[in-house]
N, C-alpha and C positions, 0 to 999 in steps of 0.2 A: 437774364441778368449776365453780368460780365465779371470775371475775376480780376482783382487788382493787378495792374502791370504798369511799368514805366517803359516808354518807347526806347529802344536801343539798349536796354539793360540786358546783360548776358545771363543773369539768373535772378532768383528771388532775393538773395542777399544783396546784390548790387542795386536792385530796385528799391529796397528799403533804405539803403545808404543814400541814394540820390534823392529819394523823397524827403528824408529827414534833413539832409543838408540844404535842400531847397526851402523847406519849411522854415528852418532857422534863418536862412539868408533873407527871406522876405518878411520875417517877423510874424508869421501866422501862428495862431495858438496850437498847442499840442492836443492830440486826442480828439480832434473833430472828425466828422465823417469824411471818408475818402470819396471825393467827387469825381465822377466819370465824365459827365457832360453838363453843359450849362447853356441855357437860353436866357437872353436879357435884351433890354432896349437901351440904346444910347444915341443921342442926337437924332431922334426920330427914326432910327433904323432898328429892325429886329436882327439880332445876332445869335449865332449858335456855334459852339465848339465842343469837341470831345478830345479826351486824352488820346494821343496818337494821330489826331487829325490836325487840321490847320485852322488858324484864326481867320476871320473874314479879312479881305484885302484892305479894308479901312485901317487896320492896325499896322500895316507895313512890315509884317514879319516874314513875308514871302513863304518859302517852302518849309520853314521850321515847324517841327511837330509841337503840339501842346504836350508838355511833359507832366504837368500837375496842375490841379485846380484846388485852391484852398478856401474854406469858409473863414473869413477874417472878421466876423462880427457884422458890421453894416455894409461890408463889401465882400466880393469874391476876388481872389488873386489868381490870375491865369498866367502860368509860367511857361516860357519857351526857352531855348538855350540862351538867347540874348535878352530875354525879358524876365529876369528873376532867377534863372538857374546858374549860369556862369557869370553874367554881367547884367547891368541895368536893373531897373525895377520892373515888377510884374505889370501886366495889363490889369486895370481895376474895373470891375463890373459892379454897378450898383444893385441894390436889392429893392424891389418894389413888388406890387401885386402881379406884375407880368413876368417876373423872374422865376425860372424853374431850374432846379438842380436834380440830377440823377446820380445815385451813388453806385459804387462797385458792390459786388456781393459781399456780405459780411464775413 
């Protein structure tokens, strides 16, 4: 398992602040599981991302790291610096029988 972290955060306090600010920015519910990695299907493609890694090239975010992934009910919100953290909306991944999410250590 992996302990919770936010890429580029200098300490645990800053990681919490960035996580909560991003959650509020994208309108994700509070108190959900902290998601570390996600696999999903979109337009016939299998996709996978992890916090600290990159989104598939299809999403056009380049070298930006995934900062946070939120469970938003019927969707997952995947956030990078320009998709949900500082600007723009998150990448949205649908939930179906092929979607898998892995959480950080409790």
